[in-house]
C-alpha positions in Angstrom: 86.1 75.0 86.1 82.9 77.0 86.4 83.3 80.7 86.8 80.7 80.6 89.5 83.2 79.0 91.9 85.6 81.9 91.6 85.9 84.1 94.7 87.3 87.6 94.8 91.1 87.4 95.5 91.9 88.4 99.1 94.8 90.8 99.3 97.1 90.0 102.2 100.0 92.4 101.4 100.7 95.5 99.3 104.3 95.9 98.4 105.9 99.2 99.4 106.5 101.6 96.5 104.3 99.5 94.2 101.5 100.7 91.8 99.0 99.1 94.2 100.2 101.1 97.1 100.2 104.3 95.0 96.5 103.8 94.0 95.4 103.0 97.6 95.2 99.2 97.8 95.2 97.8 101.4 95.4 94.4 102.9 91.9 93.1 103.3 90.8 94.4 99.9 89.4 91.8 97.4 90.2 91.9 93.7 87.0 91.1 91.7 88.0 91.5 88.1 90.6 92.7 85.7 89.3 94.2 82.4 85.9 92.6 83.3 87.5 89.1 83.7 87.5 87.4 87.1 90.9 85.7 87.5 90.5 82.1 88.7 94.1 81.9 90.0 97.5 83.6 90.2 98.2 82.5 86.6 95.2 84.4 85.3 96.1 87.4 87.4 99.6 87.5 86.0 98.4 87.1 82.4 95.7 89.7 82.7 98.1 92.2 84.4 100.4 92.0 81.4 98.2 94.5 79.6 99.2 98.2 79.6 95.7 99.5 80.4 93.8 97.8 83.3 90.3 98.3 84.6 90.1 96.9 88.1 87.0 96.2 90.2 87.9 95.9 93.9 85.8 95.3 97.1 87.2 97.1 100.1 87.0 95.8 103.7 83.6 97.5 104.1 82.3 95.6 101.0 82.1 98.7 98.9 82.9 98.2 95.2 85.5 100.5 93.6 86.5 100.7 89.9 90.1 101.8 89.2 91.8 102.5 85.9 95.5 102.0 85.5 98.0 102.7 82.7 101.4 101.1 83.1 104.2 99.4 81.3 103.1 96.0 80.1 105.6 94.0 82.2 105.2 96.1 85.4 103.7 94.2 88.4 101.0 95.7 90.5 102.6 94.7 93.8 99.9 92.6 95.3 100.1 89.4 97.3 97.1 87.2 98.0 96.0 84.7 100.6 96.1 81.9 98.1 97.4 81.2 94.5 93.9 79.8 93.7 90.8 82.0 93.7 88.5 79.0 92.9 88.4 75.4 94.0 91.6 73.3 94.5 91.8 70.3 92.1 92.0 67.4 94.4 93.3 63.9 93.9 91.0 60.9 93.4 93.8 58.3 93.4 94.3 56.0 96.4 98.1 55.6 96.3 98.9 53.6 99.4 102.1 55.6 99.9 100.3 58.9 99.9 101.6 60.9 102.9 98.1 62.5 103.3 96.7 59.1 104.1 99.5 58.3 106.5 98.6 61.1 108.9 96.7 60.6 112.2 93.3 62.3 112.7 93.0 65.6 114.5 95.7 67.6 112.6 94.9 71.0 111.0 92.5 70.7 108.1 94.9 71.9 105.4 97.1 68.9 106.0 94.5 66.6 104.6 93.9 68.3 101.3 95.0 66.0 98.4 96.4 68.5 95.9 96.5 67.3 92.3 96.4 70.8 90.8 98.4 71.6 87.7 98.4 75.3 88.6 100.3 74.7 91.9 102.6 72.4 90.0 103.4 75.2 87.5 103.7 77.9 90.1 105.4 76.1 93.0 106.8 72.8 91.6 104.3 70.5 93.5 103.8 67.1 91.9 100.6 66.0 90.2 99.5 62.7 88.6 97.6 64.0 85.5 94.7 61.6 86.3 92.3 64.3 87.5 92.3 66.7 84.7 89.2 67.3 82.5 89.6 68.2 78.9 89.2 71.9 79.5 92.2 72.0 81.8 94.4 70.2 79.3 93.3 72.8 76.8 94.3 75.6 79.2 97.7 74.1 79.8 98.3 74.1 76.1 96.8 77.6 75.5 98.8 79.3 78.3 101.9 77.2 77.7 102.1 76.1 81.3 105.5 74.5 81.3 107.3 72.9 83.0 104.9 70.9 85.2 106.0 68.3 87.8 104.5 64.9 87.4 104.5 61.8 89.6 105.1 59.0 87.2 106.2 56.1 89.5 105.9 53.6 86.6 105.3 53.7 82.9 103.8 50.1 82.6 100.0 50.6 82.7 99.3 47.8 85.0 102.0 48.7 87.5 101.0 52.4 87.6 97.4 51.6 87.9 98.2 49.2 90.8 100.1 52.0 92.6 97.6 54.8 92.1 94.5 52.5 92.4 93.1 54.2 89.3 92.6 52.6 85.9 93.2 55.9 84.2 96.7 55.9 85.6 97.8 53.6 82.8 97.6 56.4 80.2 100.9 58.0 81.3 102.8 57.3 78.1 100.0 58.8 76.0 100.0 61.8 78.2 103.8 62.3 77.9 103.4 62.1 74.1 100.8 64.9 74.4 103.4 67.1 76.1 106.0 66.2 73.5 103.7 66.9 70.6 103.0 70.4 72.0 106.6 71.1 72.9 105.7 71.4 76.6 107.9 70.0 79.3 107.7 68.1 82.6 110.0 67.1 85.5 109.2 63.5 86.7 109.4 61.7 89.9 109.4 58.0 90.7 108.6 56.9 94.2 110.1 53.5 94.5 108.0 50.9 96.4 110.0 47.7 97.0 108.4 44.7 95.4 106.1 46.8 93.2 107.9 49.2 90.9 111.5 48.5 91.6 114.0 46.2 89.8 113.1 45.6 86.2 110.1 47.9 86.5 112.3 50.8 87.5 114.6 50.1 84.6 111.8 50.1 82.2 110.3 53.3 83.7 113.6 55.2 83.4 114.3 54.0 79.9 110.8 54.9 78.8 111.1 58.3 80.2 114.5 58.8 78.6 112.8 58.3 75.2 111.0 61.6 76.0 114.2 63.2 77.0 115.7 63.2 73.6 115.8 66.4 71.5 113.9 65.6 68.4 115.6 68.5 66.5 117.7 71.5 67.2 114.6 73.7 67.8 112.9 71.3 70.2 113.0 70.8 73.9 112.7 67.4 75.6 109.3 66.6 77.0 110.9 65.1 80.1 113.6 67.3 81.5 114.7 65.2 84.5 113.6 62.4 86.8 113.9 62.1 90.6 114.0 58.6 92.0 112.7 58.8 95.6 112.3 56.1 98.3 108.8 55.5 99.6 108.3 57.0 103.0 106.1 55.2 105.5 104.6 56.1 108.8 102.9 54.2 111.6 99.5 55.6 110.6 99.5 54.0 107.1 96.6 51.6 106.3 97.5 48.0 107.4 96.5 46.6 104.0 98.7 48.8 101.9 101.1 46.0 100.8 104.1 48.3 101.1 107.6 47.4 102.4 110.0 49.9 104.0 113.3 50.6 102.2 116.1 48.8 103.9 119.8 49.8 103.7 120.5 47.0 101.4 117.6 47.9 99.1 118.9 51.5 99.1 122.3 50.3 98.0 120.7 48.2 95.2 118.7 51.2 93.9 121.8 53.5 94.0 123.8 50.9 91.9 120.9 50.4 89.5 120.3 54.1 88.8 124.0 55.0 88.7 124.6 52.1 86.2 122.0 53.8 83.8 123.5 57.3 84.1 126.4 56.8 81.6 123.9 55.5 79.1 121.8 58.6 79.6 124.8 60.9 79.4 125.6 59.4 76.0 122.1 59.5 74.7 120.9 62.8 76.2 124.0 64.7 77.4 122.8 64.5 81.0 122.5 62.1 83.9 118.8 62.7 83.4 117.8 60.5 86.4 118.9 61.5 89.9 118.7 59.8 93.3 117.1 61.6 96.2 119.5 62.2 99.1 117.6 59.7 101.3 118.9 56.8 99.3 122.5 57.7 100.4 121.5 58.4 103.9 119.7 55.1 104.2 122.7 53.2 102.7 125.2 55.1 104.8 127.1 56.3 101.7 128.7 59.6 100.7 126.7 62.1 98.7 127.7 62.6 95.0 129.7 65.7 94.2 128.1 68.9 93.1 129.0 68.4 89.5 127.0 65.2 89.3 123.7 67.2 90.0 124.1 69.4 86.9 122.5 72.6 88.3 120.2 70.8 90.7 117.0 70.5 88.5 115.3 68.4 91.3 116.6 70.3 94.3 113.0 70.8 95.7 112.5 67.0 95.6 115.4 66.4 98.0 117.9 65.6 95.2 121.2 67.2 96.0 120.0 69.4 98.9 122.5 68.0 101.3 125.4 68.3 98.9 124.3 71.9 98.2 124.0 72.6 102.0 127.5 71.2 102.7 129.1 73.1 99.8 127.4 76.4 100.7 128.3 76.0 104.3 132.0 75.4 103.4 132.0 78.5 101.2 130.2 80.8 103.6 132.2 79.6 106.6 135.4 80.5 104.9 134.4 84.2 105.0 131.9 84.5 107.8 133.1 82.0 110.5 135.5 83.8 112.9 138.4 82.2 114.7 136.7 82.9 118.0 133.5 84.3 119.6 132.9 86.2 122.7 131.2 85.7 125.0 131.5 81.9 124.8 128.3 80.0 124.1 127.1 76.4 124.2 124.4 75.5 121.7 122.3 72.5 120.9 121.6 71.9 117.2 118.5 69.7 116.4 118.5 67.6 113.2 117.0 64.4 111.9 119.2 61.4 112.7 119.4 60.5 109.0 121.9 63.5 108.5 124.0 62.8 111.6 126.9 61.4 109.7 126.6 63.7 106.6 126.7 66.9 108.8 129.7 65.7 110.9 132.1 68.0 109.0 129.9 71.0 109.7 129.9 70.2 113.4 133.6 69.9 113.3 134.0 73.4 111.6 131.7 75.0 114.1 133.5 73.6 117.1 136.8 74.7 115.7 135.8 78.3 116.6 137.2 79.2 120.0 134.5 79.9 122.5 131.8 78.1 120.4 130.5 74.7 121.4 127.8 73.1 119.3 126.3 69.7 120.2 124.2 67.9 117.6 120.9 66.4 118.9 119.9 64.0 116.2 116.4 62.6 116.5 114.2 60.1 114.8 110.5 60.7 114.6 108.5 58.7 117.0 105.5 60.7 116.0 105.6 59.1 112.5 107.0 55.8 113.8 110.3 56.1 111.9 113.6 54.7 113.0 115.5 57.0 110.6 114.2 60.4 109.9 115.2 63.5 107.8 115.1 66.8 109.6 112.0 68.1 107.7 109.6 65.5 109.1 110.4 66.1 112.8 107.4 67.3 114.8 107.2 69.5 117.9 106.5 66.4 120.0 109.7 64.7 118.6 111.7 67.8 119.4 110.2 68.0 122.9 111.1 64.4 123.5 114.7 64.9 122.5 115.0 68.1 124.6 113.5 66.4 127.6 116.1 63.6 127.4 118.9 66.1 127.8 117.2 68.9 129.6 120.3 69.6 131.8 122.6 69.9 128.8 120.8 72.3 126.4 123.3 75.0 127.0 122.7 78.7 126.1 120.4 78.1 123.2 118.8 75.7 120.8 119.3 76.0 117.0 116.3 74.8 115.1 116.2 74.4 111.3 113.1 76.1 109.8 112.6 73.2 107.4 110.6 71.6 110.4 108.1 74.5 110.5 105.2 75.6 108.4 106.4 78.1 105.9 106.5 81.6 107.3 105.3 80.5 110.7 106.8 79.0 113.9 104.4 76.0 114.0 105.4 72.4 113.5 103.3 69.8 111.6 101.6 68.7 114.9 100.8 72.4 115.7 103.3 72.6 118.6 104.9 76.0 118.4 108.5 77.2 118.9 107.2 79.6 121.5 105.7 76.7 123.5 109.0 74.9 123.5 110.9 78.0 124.5 108.6 78.5 127.5 108.7 74.9 128.5 112.5 74.5 128.5 113.5 78.1 129.4 116.1 78.2 126.7 116.0 80.6 123.7 115.5 78.9 120.3 117.4 80.3 117.4 115.8 79.6 114.0 118.1 78.7 111.1 117.3 78.8 107.4 119.9 77.2 105.2 123.6 77.1 105.8 124.1 80.8 106.2 121.2 80.9 108.7 123.0 78.1 110.7 126.1 80.2 110.9 124.3 83.3 111.9 122.3 81.4 114.6 125.6 80.2 116.1 127.2 83.7 116.0 124.5 86.1 117.1 
């Protein structure tokens, strides 16, 4: 990546009591360099800030350049937050995966929703998945030099012809060589396999998981496995996908087949690797109408951000928190509408029962599918503002005293849905206060306050 593409890093927040606040940093300042090196991303910033003596060049909001000298403990953070983790250009994807959610969106949404991220830096920092097909040699060298591990890699298939078919990229067939590269350097990845019926399922899925398990072995007592875990995820399709994509939706019977297939391999992996190694995303069980595995089966939830075990964790956390925070009665009485995706309607039945056991508290679940995306069965996180509006309109006279809305539907840190409808717009339209809930504790607090 050329240094000429690097822009000064825009400061959006200065943490109270931090070194940055002490020396006069303000939101709107732009960090130009640290010890005469312009950081290209948050990774560079963190490495450069590890020195005990720092020389900073900073542009203030009036575009005036300042030079600041700092002496600090080597591991002490400056206390700055930036508008982006990348101060240069996002590494975008040049694959043409037919199941890519970016290509299954309608025109007219906000620009950032069409960026095809295939950037190893965001993978390292935030756990987003990349394919490894878009990295020039210099970026591979940087991964090795800075020991950027673990990364999160979309494998999908290990057979070269199958993976190339899925990614529509001949370079995609190099995945086994790339995994060997990680193993040789004692670096690690977490893998995901998006199962597309008729393409990479059945015997292909078996081969992929067994191939990945070969990289899950500890070569010696001092080594770490190159592949730490695998998430098996069902393909998600929308009504906006290209008509020639050759993809088939996952049916309930297919979901059952995949569950049985992966669970049949787990005893073998436990014997070989001491771990289940490959885990099924929650959506498989929701589609098949089956109970979620128990907490112990997820072994610390290594793929929680990929929807593997998130419902089991939510249920268990709710049960634990409810035992201490849920009262026997509330006053004044209140009647609330809790909006969720219809995929979790059955799974969350026990939560609804516990909430309604509180005297004076009535919670009705409004479970919705996403007509926006054209899905008959939808998880909560994909519901848009228009989906929620439709559901609320259908029961306008029964909304009660408030609406409980999970924040997983919203853009992080904002009150905006994927389709740019806002919570405030819905509140004004229906005349009922909306209570935002993050996680199981947030759900309880939204019902009690």
